[in-house]
Each structure stands twice: as C-alpha cells, then as structure tokens.
Short mmCIF file of the C-alpha atoms (twelve columns), coordinates in Angstrom:
data_MODEL
# 
_entry.id   MODEL 
# 
loop_
_atom_site.group_PDB 
_atom_site.id 
_atom_site.type_symbol 
_atom_site.label_atom_id 
_atom_site.label_alt_id 
_atom_site.label_comp_id 
_atom_site.label_asym_id 
_atom_site.label_seq_id 
_atom_site.Cartn_x 
_atom_site.Cartn_y 
_atom_site.Cartn_z 
_atom_site.pdbx_PDB_model_num 
ATOM 1   C CA . MET A 1   21.093  -29.267 13.734  1 
ATOM 2   C CA . GLU A 2   24.853  -29.553 13.215  1 
ATOM 3   C CA . THR A 3   27.002  -28.328 16.108  1 
ATOM 4   C CA . THR A 4   30.689  -27.875 16.899  1 
ATOM 5   C CA . TYR A 5   33.054  -27.063 19.754  1 
ATOM 6   C CA . ASP A 6   35.548  -25.309 17.479  1 
ATOM 7   C CA . VAL A 7   34.920  -21.726 18.646  1 
ATOM 8   C CA . LYS A 8   37.190  -18.705 19.027  1 
ATOM 9   C CA . VAL A 9   36.083  -15.350 20.454  1 
ATOM 10  C CA . TYR A 10  38.093  -12.210 19.628  1 
ATOM 11  C CA . LYS A 11  38.382  -8.750  21.130  1 
ATOM 12  C CA . ILE A 12  35.712  -6.160  20.471  1 
ATOM 13  C CA . LEU A 13  36.386  -4.078  17.366  1 
ATOM 14  C CA . THR A 14  35.648  -0.358  17.851  1 
ATOM 15  C CA . TYR A 15  34.787  1.754   14.820  1 
ATOM 16  C CA . LYS A 16  34.417  5.509   15.263  1 
ATOM 17  C CA . GLY A 17  32.312  6.912   12.444  1 
ATOM 18  C CA . THR A 18  31.335  10.496  11.696  1 
ATOM 19  C CA . ARG A 19  27.941  10.101  13.360  1 
ATOM 20  C CA . LYS A 20  28.300  7.268   15.859  1 
ATOM 21  C CA . THR A 21  30.668  4.683   17.258  1 
ATOM 22  C CA . THR A 22  30.033  0.989   16.672  1 
ATOM 23  C CA . TYR A 23  31.316  -1.842  18.835  1 
ATOM 24  C CA . THR A 24  31.483  -5.175  16.983  1 
ATOM 25  C CA . VAL A 25  31.798  -8.571  18.648  1 
ATOM 26  C CA . ARG A 26  33.751  -11.010 16.484  1 
ATOM 27  C CA . TRP A 27  33.997  -14.782 16.783  1 
ATOM 28  C CA . VAL A 28  34.645  -17.839 14.601  1 
ATOM 29  C CA . VAL A 29  32.613  -21.074 14.628  1 
ATOM 30  C CA . ALA A 30  34.043  -24.071 12.740  1 
ATOM 31  C CA . GLY A 31  36.165  -21.737 10.624  1 
ATOM 32  C CA . LYS A 32  33.275  -19.429 9.710   1 
ATOM 33  C CA . PRO A 33  33.612  -15.819 10.931  1 
ATOM 34  C CA . TRP A 34  30.678  -14.101 12.632  1 
ATOM 35  C CA . HIS A 35  30.199  -10.538 13.809  1 
ATOM 36  C CA . GLU A 36  27.523  -8.622  15.708  1 
ATOM 37  C CA . PRO A 37  27.582  -4.788  15.907  1 
ATOM 38  C CA . PHE A 38  26.287  -2.896  18.965  1 
ATOM 39  C CA . GLY A 39  25.661  0.754   19.668  1 
ATOM 40  C CA . THR A 40  27.240  0.725   23.142  1 
ATOM 41  C CA . VAL A 41  30.306  -0.953  24.589  1 
ATOM 42  C CA . ALA A 42  28.232  -2.352  27.473  1 
ATOM 43  C CA . LEU A 43  25.949  -4.276  25.118  1 
ATOM 44  C CA . ALA A 44  28.905  -5.566  23.140  1 
ATOM 45  C CA . GLU A 45  30.734  -6.724  26.270  1 
ATOM 46  C CA . GLY A 46  27.582  -8.409  27.566  1 
ATOM 47  C CA . PHE A 47  27.102  -10.390 24.363  1 
ATOM 48  C CA . ARG A 48  30.789  -11.304 24.198  1 
ATOM 49  C CA . SER A 49  30.637  -12.502 27.810  1 
ATOM 50  C CA . GLU A 50  27.746  -14.823 26.903  1 
ATOM 51  C CA . LEU A 51  29.837  -16.391 24.156  1 
ATOM 52  C CA . ILE A 52  32.850  -16.818 26.447  1 
ATOM 53  C CA . ARG A 53  30.702  -18.346 29.226  1 
ATOM 54  C CA . ALA A 54  29.280  -20.834 26.732  1 
ATOM 55  C CA . THR A 55  32.738  -21.911 25.583  1 
ATOM 56  C CA . GLY A 56  33.906  -22.102 29.215  1 
ATOM 57  C CA . LYS A 57  31.060  -24.485 30.065  1 
ATOM 58  C CA . GLY A 58  31.947  -26.667 27.088  1 
ATOM 59  C CA . GLU A 59  28.702  -25.855 25.321  1 
ATOM 60  C CA . ALA A 60  28.331  -26.694 21.638  1 
ATOM 61  C CA . PHE A 61  27.661  -23.967 19.051  1 
ATOM 62  C CA . VAL A 62  25.213  -24.273 16.169  1 
ATOM 63  C CA . ILE A 63  27.137  -23.987 12.907  1 
ATOM 64  C CA . ALA A 64  24.176  -22.542 10.983  1 
ATOM 65  C CA . THR A 65  23.635  -19.647 13.415  1 
ATOM 66  C CA . GLY A 66  27.052  -19.257 15.075  1 
ATOM 67  C CA . LEU A 67  25.390  -19.192 18.501  1 
ATOM 68  C CA . PRO A 68  25.456  -21.525 21.515  1 
ATOM 69  C CA . VAL A 69  22.867  -24.292 21.635  1 
ATOM 70  C CA . SER A 70  21.284  -22.697 24.721  1 
ATOM 71  C CA . HIS A 71  20.866  -19.372 22.909  1 
ATOM 72  C CA . ARG A 72  17.400  -19.926 21.447  1 
ATOM 73  C CA . SER A 73  16.453  -16.813 19.550  1 
ATOM 74  C CA . LYS A 74  12.923  -15.769 18.604  1 
ATOM 75  C CA . ALA A 75  13.685  -17.103 15.133  1 
ATOM 76  C CA . ALA A 76  14.094  -20.594 16.544  1 
ATOM 77  C CA . SER A 77  10.961  -20.484 18.677  1 
ATOM 78  C CA . MET A 78  8.590   -18.836 16.161  1 
ATOM 79  C CA . SER A 79  7.258   -20.633 13.104  1 
ATOM 80  C CA . TRP A 80  7.491   -18.899 9.738   1 
ATOM 81  C CA . TYR A 81  3.714   -19.133 9.282   1 
ATOM 82  C CA . THR A 82  3.069   -17.394 12.609  1 
ATOM 83  C CA . PHE A 83  5.547   -14.653 11.790  1 
ATOM 84  C CA . ALA A 84  4.112   -14.153 8.279   1 
ATOM 85  C CA . VAL A 85  0.567   -13.764 9.660   1 
ATOM 86  C CA . GLU A 86  1.782   -11.275 12.281  1 
ATOM 87  C CA . TYR A 87  3.645   -9.341  9.572   1 
ATOM 88  C CA . VAL A 88  0.487   -9.069  7.446   1 
ATOM 89  C CA . ASP A 89  -1.527  -7.808  10.409  1 
ATOM 90  C CA . ALA A 90  1.142   -5.242  11.294  1 
ATOM 91  C CA . ARG A 91  1.456   -3.853  7.755   1 
ATOM 92  C CA . TRP A 92  -2.173  -4.207  6.608   1 
ATOM 93  C CA . PRO A 93  -3.316  -0.625  7.421   1 
ATOM 94  C CA . GLU A 94  -0.278  0.827   5.619   1 
ATOM 95  C CA . LEU A 95  -0.615  -1.114  2.355   1 
ATOM 96  C CA . GLY A 96  -2.795  -0.395  -0.654  1 
ATOM 97  C CA . GLY A 97  -4.855  -2.987  -2.503  1 
ATOM 98  C CA . ASN A 98  -2.197  -4.074  -5.006  1 
ATOM 99  C CA . SER A 99  0.522   -4.147  -2.350  1 
ATOM 100 C CA . ARG A 100 -1.643  -6.392  -0.172  1 
ATOM 101 C CA . LYS A 101 -2.209  -8.806  -3.071  1 
ATOM 102 C CA . ASN A 102 1.452   -8.923  -4.055  1 
ATOM 103 C CA . THR A 103 2.524   -9.404  -0.432  1 
ATOM 104 C CA . ALA A 104 0.046   -12.278 -0.034  1 
ATOM 105 C CA . LYS A 105 1.303   -13.963 -3.223  1 
ATOM 106 C CA . THR A 106 4.936   -13.668 -2.131  1 
ATOM 107 C CA . LEU A 107 4.270   -14.947 1.396   1 
ATOM 108 C CA . THR A 108 2.251   -17.848 -0.033  1 
ATOM 109 C CA . ALA A 109 5.187   -19.025 -2.151  1 
ATOM 110 C CA . VAL A 110 7.609   -18.662 0.759   1 
ATOM 111 C CA . THR A 111 5.325   -20.437 3.243   1 
ATOM 112 C CA . ILE A 112 4.874   -23.464 0.987   1 
ATOM 113 C CA . ALA A 113 8.642   -23.632 0.502   1 
ATOM 114 C CA . LEU A 114 9.184   -23.539 4.284   1 
ATOM 115 C CA . LEU A 115 7.081   -26.590 5.157   1 
ATOM 116 C CA . ARG A 116 8.552   -29.709 6.744   1 
ATOM 117 C CA . ALA A 117 6.523   -31.781 4.270   1 
ATOM 118 C CA . GLN A 118 4.359   -30.944 1.301   1 
ATOM 119 C CA . PRO A 119 0.565   -31.067 1.929   1 
ATOM 120 C CA . THR A 120 -0.120  -33.894 -0.511  1 
ATOM 121 C CA . GLN A 121 -3.422  -34.720 1.188   1 
ATOM 122 C CA . PHE A 122 -4.844  -31.375 0.020   1 
ATOM 123 C CA . ASP A 123 -5.389  -30.004 -3.457  1 
ATOM 124 C CA . PRO A 124 -2.434  -27.690 -4.297  1 
ATOM 125 C CA . VAL A 125 -4.769  -24.982 -5.572  1 
ATOM 126 C CA . ALA A 126 -6.773  -25.148 -2.334  1 
ATOM 127 C CA . VAL A 127 -3.596  -24.735 -0.257  1 
ATOM 128 C CA . ARG A 128 -2.434  -21.704 -2.213  1 
ATOM 129 C CA . THR A 129 -5.915  -20.174 -2.087  1 
ATOM 130 C CA . ALA A 130 -6.191  -20.752 1.663   1 
ATOM 131 C CA . LEU A 131 -2.920  -18.944 2.252   1 
ATOM 132 C CA . ARG A 132 -3.294  -16.161 -0.297  1 
ATOM 133 C CA . GLU A 133 -6.975  -15.328 0.182   1 
ATOM 134 C CA . TRP A 134 -7.504  -16.127 3.871   1 
ATOM 135 C CA . ALA A 135 -4.351  -16.516 5.982   1 
ATOM 136 C CA . PHE A 136 -2.646  -13.437 4.531   1 
ATOM 137 C CA . ASN A 137 -5.789  -11.318 4.462   1 
ATOM 138 C CA . ALA A 138 -6.291  -9.562  7.783   1 
ATOM 139 C CA . THR A 139 -9.958  -8.787  7.141   1 
ATOM 140 C CA . ARG A 140 -11.061 -12.251 5.953   1 
ATOM 141 C CA . ARG A 141 -9.004  -14.627 8.112   1 
ATOM 142 C CA . ALA A 142 -11.496 -14.771 10.975  1 
ATOM 143 C CA . ASP A 143 -14.292 -15.766 8.571   1 
ATOM 144 C CA . ALA A 144 -12.425 -18.599 6.850   1 
ATOM 145 C CA . PRO A 145 -14.643 -21.630 6.070   1 
ATOM 146 C CA . ARG A 146 -14.056 -24.938 7.806   1 
ATOM 147 C CA . ASP A 147 -12.099 -26.574 4.955   1 
ATOM 148 C CA . VAL A 148 -9.764  -23.568 4.791   1 
ATOM 149 C CA . VAL A 149 -9.236  -23.650 8.571   1 
ATOM 150 C CA . THR A 150 -8.281  -27.330 8.316   1 
ATOM 151 C CA . ILE A 151 -5.616  -26.526 5.716   1 
ATOM 152 C CA . LEU A 152 -4.238  -23.555 7.653   1 
ATOM 153 C CA . ARG A 153 -3.979  -25.546 10.876  1 
ATOM 154 C CA . TRP A 154 -1.986  -28.198 9.041   1 
ATOM 155 C CA . VAL A 155 0.302   -25.523 7.576   1 
ATOM 156 C CA . GLU A 156 0.810   -23.979 11.017  1 
ATOM 157 C CA . ARG A 157 1.777   -27.335 12.536  1 
ATOM 158 C CA . ASN A 158 4.207   -28.162 9.729   1 
ATOM 159 C CA . SER A 159 5.790   -24.743 9.237   1 
ATOM 160 C CA . LEU A 160 9.534   -24.503 9.817   1 
ATOM 161 C CA . PRO A 161 10.843  -21.893 12.283  1 
ATOM 162 C CA . VAL A 162 12.014  -18.501 11.040  1 
ATOM 163 C CA . SER A 163 15.554  -19.629 11.843  1 
ATOM 164 C CA . ALA A 164 15.387  -21.756 8.674   1 
ATOM 165 C CA . TRP A 165 16.351  -18.553 6.850   1 
ATOM 166 C CA . GLU A 166 19.705  -18.674 8.648   1 
ATOM 167 C CA . GLU A 167 20.628  -21.838 6.738   1 
ATOM 168 C CA . ALA A 168 22.161  -20.732 3.436   1 
ATOM 169 C CA . GLU A 169 21.013  -23.778 1.451   1 
ATOM 170 C CA . ARG A 170 17.483  -23.483 2.773   1 
ATOM 171 C CA . ALA A 171 17.334  -19.758 1.982   1 
ATOM 172 C CA . ASP A 172 18.585  -20.396 -1.564  1 
ATOM 173 C CA . GLY A 173 15.884  -23.028 -2.032  1 
ATOM 174 C CA . VAL A 174 13.170  -20.635 -0.893  1 
ATOM 175 C CA . LEU A 175 14.398  -17.945 -3.271  1 
ATOM 176 C CA . ARG A 176 14.366  -20.433 -6.150  1 
ATOM 177 C CA . ALA A 177 10.766  -21.295 -5.295  1 
ATOM 178 C CA . VAL A 178 9.823   -17.612 -5.209  1 
ATOM 179 C CA . ASP A 179 11.452  -17.055 -8.610  1 
ATOM 180 C CA . THR A 180 9.671   -20.026 -10.225 1 
ATOM 181 C CA . ARG A 181 6.197   -20.147 -11.740 1 
ATOM 182 C CA . LEU A 182 3.710   -22.930 -11.041 1 
ATOM 183 C CA . ASP A 183 4.597   -24.602 -14.363 1 
ATOM 184 C CA . GLY A 184 8.239   -24.878 -13.303 1 
ATOM 185 C CA . LYS A 185 9.513   -22.111 -15.576 1 
ATOM 186 C CA . GLN A 186 11.320  -19.031 -14.330 1 
ATOM 187 C CA . ALA A 187 9.066   -16.078 -13.557 1 
ATOM 188 C CA . ALA A 188 9.379   -12.828 -15.474 1 
ATOM 189 C CA . ALA A 189 12.189  -10.516 -14.398 1 
ATOM 190 C CA . TRP A 190 9.817   -7.805  -13.169 1 
ATOM 191 C CA . SER A 191 7.912   -10.371 -11.076 1 
ATOM 192 C CA . ARG A 192 11.100  -11.720 -9.461  1 
ATOM 193 C CA . LYS A 193 12.329  -8.222  -8.737  1 
ATOM 194 C CA . ARG A 194 9.041   -7.264  -7.096  1 
ATOM 195 C CA . ARG A 195 8.972   -10.384 -4.906  1 
ATOM 196 C CA . ARG A 196 12.593  -9.880  -3.814  1 
ATOM 197 C CA . ARG A 197 11.738  -6.289  -2.891  1 
ATOM 198 C CA . ILE A 198 8.766   -7.449  -0.804  1 
ATOM 199 C CA . LEU A 199 10.895  -10.108 0.902   1 
ATOM 200 C CA . ASN A 200 13.522  -7.526  1.826   1 
ATOM 201 C CA . VAL A 201 10.843  -5.459  3.558   1 
ATOM 202 C CA . VAL A 202 9.673   -8.579  5.409   1 
ATOM 203 C CA . MET A 203 13.219  -9.323  6.575   1 
ATOM 204 C CA . LYS A 204 13.752  -5.758  7.766   1 
ATOM 205 C CA . HIS A 205 10.551  -6.114  9.785   1 
ATOM 206 C CA . ALA A 206 11.918  -9.333  11.327  1 
ATOM 207 C CA . ILE A 207 15.118  -7.545  12.326  1 
ATOM 208 C CA . ARG A 208 13.211  -4.643  13.908  1 
ATOM 209 C CA . ARG A 209 11.134  -7.150  15.906  1 
ATOM 210 C CA . HIS A 210 14.370  -8.922  16.965  1 
ATOM 211 C CA . VAL A 211 13.211  -12.149 15.324  1 
ATOM 212 C CA . LEU A 212 16.225  -12.260 12.992  1 
ATOM 213 C CA . ARG A 213 19.679  -10.865 13.680  1 
ATOM 214 C CA . THR A 214 20.607  -10.075 10.070  1 
ATOM 215 C CA . ASN A 215 18.992  -10.005 6.642   1 
ATOM 216 C CA . PRO A 216 19.600  -13.455 5.075   1 
ATOM 217 C CA . LEU A 217 18.802  -12.314 1.526   1 
ATOM 218 C CA . PRO A 218 21.612  -11.747 -1.002  1 
ATOM 219 C CA . LYS A 219 22.981  -8.228  -1.131  1 
ATOM 220 C CA . GLY A 220 24.383  -5.981  -3.848  1 
ATOM 221 C CA . LYS A 221 24.885  -7.351  -7.346  1 
ATOM 222 C CA . GLU A 222 24.063  -10.870 -6.214  1 
ATOM 223 C CA . SER A 223 20.501  -9.823  -5.365  1 
ATOM 224 C CA . THR A 224 19.834  -8.034  -8.646  1 
ATOM 225 C CA . ALA A 225 21.648  -10.293 -11.107 1 
ATOM 226 C CA . VAL A 226 18.610  -12.534 -11.545 1 
ATOM 227 C CA . ALA A 227 16.156  -9.684  -11.827 1 
ATOM 228 C CA . LYS A 228 17.459  -7.480  -14.601 1 
ATOM 229 C CA . THR A 229 14.782  -5.896  -16.743 1 
ATOM 230 C CA . SER A 230 14.891  -4.444  -20.235 1 
ATOM 231 C CA . ASN A 231 13.287  -1.283  -21.591 1 
ATOM 232 C CA . ALA A 232 13.369  -2.574  -25.171 1 
ATOM 233 C CA . VAL A 233 9.985   -2.768  -26.914 1 
ATOM 234 C CA . ASP A 234 9.090   -5.772  -29.031 1 
ATOM 235 C CA . LYS A 235 8.023   -4.290  -32.384 1 
ATOM 236 C CA . ARG A 236 5.737   -7.269  -32.983 1 
ATOM 237 C CA . SER A 237 3.488   -6.000  -30.207 1 
ATOM 238 C CA . LEU A 238 3.036   -2.547  -31.766 1 
ATOM 239 C CA . VAL A 239 -0.029  -1.481  -33.766 1 
ATOM 240 C CA . ASN A 240 0.701   -1.271  -37.496 1 
ATOM 241 C CA . ALA A 241 -0.660  1.457   -39.793 1 
ATOM 242 C CA . GLU A 242 -3.645  -0.575  -41.026 1 
ATOM 243 C CA . GLN A 243 -4.700  -1.564  -37.515 1 
ATOM 244 C CA . ALA A 244 -4.342  2.010   -36.281 1 
ATOM 245 C CA . ALA A 245 -6.472  3.345   -39.143 1 
ATOM 246 C CA . ALA A 246 -9.204  0.795   -38.444 1 
ATOM 247 C CA . LEU A 247 -9.209  1.586   -34.720 1 
ATOM 248 C CA . LEU A 248 -9.336  5.348   -35.311 1 
ATOM 249 C CA . ASP A 249 -12.159 4.930   -37.803 1 
ATOM 250 C CA . TRP A 250 -14.142 2.856   -35.292 1 
ATOM 251 C CA . ILE A 251 -13.553 5.420   -32.538 1 
ATOM 252 C CA . GLY A 252 -14.587 8.315   -34.803 1 
ATOM 253 C CA . ARG A 253 -17.952 6.657   -35.486 1 
ATOM 254 C CA . ARG A 254 -18.884 6.399   -31.804 1 
ATOM 255 C CA . PRO A 255 -22.120 8.313   -31.165 1 
ATOM 256 C CA . ARG A 256 -20.945 10.062  -28.007 1 
ATOM 257 C CA . GLY A 257 -17.730 12.057  -28.299 1 
ATOM 258 C CA . GLY A 258 -16.419 10.009  -31.206 1 
ATOM 259 C CA . GLN A 259 -14.883 12.910  -33.094 1 
ATOM 260 C CA . ARG A 260 -13.222 14.292  -29.977 1 
ATOM 261 C CA . LEU A 261 -11.791 10.882  -29.037 1 
ATOM 262 C CA . HIS A 262 -10.706 10.345  -32.636 1 
ATOM 263 C CA . ALA A 263 -8.617  13.521  -32.520 1 
ATOM 264 C CA . PHE A 264 -7.185  12.602  -29.105 1 
ATOM 265 C CA . PHE A 265 -6.046  9.077   -30.023 1 
ATOM 266 C CA . ALA A 266 -4.872  10.146  -33.455 1 
ATOM 267 C CA . THR A 267 -2.567  12.656  -31.753 1 
ATOM 268 C CA . LEU A 268 -1.241  9.979   -29.400 1 
ATOM 269 C CA . TYR A 269 -0.593  7.631   -32.316 1 
ATOM 270 C CA . SER A 270 1.181   10.355  -34.288 1 
ATOM 271 C CA . CYS A 271 3.417   11.203  -31.313 1 
ATOM 272 C CA . GLY A 272 4.137   7.556   -30.616 1 
ATOM 273 C CA . ARG A 273 5.455   6.954   -34.136 1 
ATOM 274 C CA . ARG A 274 8.052   9.681   -33.798 1 
ATOM 275 C CA . LYS A 275 11.560  8.617   -32.869 1 
ATOM 276 C CA . PRO A 276 13.090  10.319  -29.789 1 
# 
C-alpha cells in the first residue's frame, strides 16, 4: 500500500443545478485530483474536516484511494468473495434463469482474477465449477459437497478486498480476464458487452451499499470500444436453395401437420430471401 504526505485540500465547490444543489469536496493526493460530491453542505464540510484533521496530525494518505490511512472503508474490510456472495443473495429473487447463470459466470471470472494466489492445488475446472454452480447459486450453496466447501473456503481466505477495484492497474487486469476465454483468446464482442453490463450493475450495488465510493469501471467510449458488435450476416451460414428444398421436402412428408408446416416454413424462406 503506497502512501504519501503530499496532500492539498481545497474549498468546497457548490453547484446549483435545476433540480438540486451539489457540494463537492476537492483535494489532491500526490498530484492526483480527487472529488467527492454531497447532497448537503453539512456532509461536505464534515468530510472535508476529516481530511484536514488527518493532514494536521501528519497522517499519510493512500495514493490508490486518496484517503487517509486511518479511513478504512467497507471496501478495505470486506473481501471480494464475501461481497459477491452477498450480491447474489440480494439479487437472486429478482433475476431470471439466464440472468442468474450469466451473473454467476461473470462473478466466477472476476473472483478468480481477484485472488492473492492462484489455487494450483485444485483442478481449475473444479474451482470454476465450485464458484459458478455452488458459491454463486443461492439455492444450492448450503448443500455444497465437502470437496466444494474445501475449495470455497480457500477462495474466501485468499480473496482480495473490494478495495482492489480502486487500483487502476488491478481493475484493468480483472477486465482483461473477464474479456478473455479459457483458451486465452478474446471472447466474442457480445459476450464481453454482456459481462461489462453485469459488472456495472454489480458496481452500482456496491455504491448503494456504501462499499465503494465510485464506479471503477471505464465510462463512455472507453467502456464500449472493446465491445462493438456487428449486424452483418455471414452469407456462408445461410441455407442455399438446394438445402432449403431438401428441408422443405422433409418437413412436408411429416405425418402430423407436415403440409401445414411446409407452407409455414416455405413462406418464411421466401420472405427471408427478399432484400429490404
């Protein structure tokens, strides 16, 4: 944890918007600017006073978080694994089957990337299965077999705190892991986009629970540049005329409803061949 005593605290910046007024505390740590918005001037002054008291006592500030060493947030005291399990339990009733599976897959990749050491003593497939099918499944976790429990306990002990997301290099590494397949190749654009979307929801949940102060994920064009998708259709994947005729002939000879299905699919094929 790299620290510094090079800290400057500025006056509160007041912004009067059309709907509400925001009071922003501004300070600089080792040349890096930080800011924290508040809804009331009292909250802003209280937070600014904490920063000034810390500098007055000669307390070091953590460069990665911009906060005094004594200011241990929930992110620093809660492991990522613990937070991820609590997130799954909180969202489980709201999610459908596919959303639960995709959330479990995303959290599995992130959790493995946020370990202090890789679990080389366990089979990699077993580790991923333990996380995806048991840890991040609210209905099955309590019934996990003994070998799965052993893996999950190891993961819990070796999981980095949520504050690891506040380190830019660490966050970039996690995102690279999420965007990479098991064979080392980059995942499909639609898969990366879906996982980034899930992660953004997770981070918003962390902010609402006051575990994180801000969303550490890239914003704007930076967040979508790696996840562009194309609507172009590869013509090699389309059914040619001979294949379509054979399929329609096979459908028409079905004993139950063959003629009706033949007419239905023939209409679809005819419409699909037309150019818009």
